[in-house]
C-alpha angles and dihedrals in degrees: 000000000000123000124214116208124200122176111256095007136094121266112266112209116221114202126207112222123216091264090055098244116137129223109250115237117224123258112263130189113264095019113146108226142157117245089255092054092044092052092046093052092042092054090049090058107064091158091068106099099170124086116268123194139197111209119178090337094309121115118228119191128189116247115264088228096062 
């Protein structure tokens, strides 16, 4: 099991399945990601309708109240 730490938030466990694929964590505002990881997470979140951006490795997400 892998643990994902994010300052000020609970630990989110990531479980490896027998075929070695990992669950994909959701995009969150202020995540620091590579373009490859950003695109992988974005594609795994079809319910996200607002624009999301990766600027200098930092994720920016639109407010849910817009």
